[in-house]
N, C-alpha and C positions, 0 to 999 in steps of 0.2 A: 381060474384067473380071476383077480379083482376087478370089479367095475369101478373102483375108486381110482381116481388120478393119481399117478406116481411119476416119479422122476428118479433116474439114476444118474449120478455124479461121480465122477472118478476124481480121486484128491490123493496127491504125493505129500507125505508127511514131511514137512521143512525142518530142517535143522534148529530154528528159532522156535519150533513147538515142542521141543522134547527137553526132558530134564537132562543132568549130567550122565545118567545112564542109558542115553538115545531113546528114552520111552516118550511118547508123547504125553504131554501134561493134560490132566483133567480138564483144565479150564479152555482148551481150544475146541473141545467137542461141541459146546453150544455156538461157537463161531461156524463151525462147519455144518450144523444143523441150519444156521441161518443162511448159509450158501444154498443149501438144499431147498429151503422155501423160495428163496428169490428165483433160482433155476426153475423150481416148479411153476411157480406164477408165470414166469417168462415163457415157459412152454405152452401156457394156457393164453397166451396173447396179451398179458398184462405186465406191468411193471411197477416197482415201489416208487420211483421218481415221480410218474404221472399221478399215482394216488396221493402222495405227500403234496404235490402241487395243488391238487384239489382238496387238500385239508383232510384226506383220510390217513390216519395212521394206525399201523397196526402194531400192538405192542404186546410182548410176551408177560403173560400173567401167571403161568404155571410152565415149570420145567421139571421132569423127571428122567433121571439117566440110570441106566444099568450097565455097569462097565463089567464085561465077561473076560476078555483078553487084552493084552496090551497091544497096541499099535506103536511101530517103532520106526525111527529115522528113516527116511527113503523108502518106506513101504508105499504102495499103490492101493488105496483103499477104494471101495465102491460104496458110496452113501445113496441108499433108497429112501426117498422121502414120499410118504403117502398122505394124501388129504383124506382124512378120516370123517371129519363132520363140519358143516357150515351151518351155524345157528342164526340167530337173529342178529346177535352182536359180536359172535365169537366164531373162531376158526381153530379146528383141531387136527394136528398133524402126528403121524408117528414117523420113526425113522429106524433103519437097520443099518450099521455099518459093518462091512464085511472086508475081509482080505482073502482073496482066492476062494471065495464060497464059505469061509469060517466067520461066523458072526461074533464081532469083537464088543460090539455095544449096540443097546436099544434104548430108544427115547420116546418121549411123548412131550407135546407142547401145547398150550392154549394161547391163542392170541385173541385180545379185545380190540375192537375197532374204536378209536378215539377220535375226537374233534381237536382243533389246533389248540384248545383250552385243557387239554387232557381228560376230558369228559365223555363217557362212553356215548356211541351214537350206533344206529343201526347200520349194517352193513349196506353199502349203495346197491342198488339194483344192478348196475354195471358188474361189480364184483361178485355179488351174490348169484348171478346169472351165469357167469363164466365158471364159478366153482360149483355152485349147488347142482347145476344140471349134470353134474359129472360124479359128484360124490355119492 
């Protein structure tokens, strides 16, 4: 078992997320990954609203997705979000999207910590402590 923090989130594919053939459009996957990151942070005792109020913004600077099998309308999926690394200014996550144990997609993101002016800033101790101690 991994010592890296992870969180599982169930997602039901909505009609509006699908193409005319009932297949989830590739553009919704990054939205699901954001949902996974948000819930992982919440499970660790934090939330994006408080970070942003404090002038801490986490921006996606890299996204890589491998689509293996299609997700379809009304499927119930499980998204596993894993905190892979916490650096000085960046956070790396990986994702595994499954349906009934079958992997449909995998992904990785890198987030940079920015200030209100959009300039890179070190991750605050509060965020680093809650994440790095578990990564």
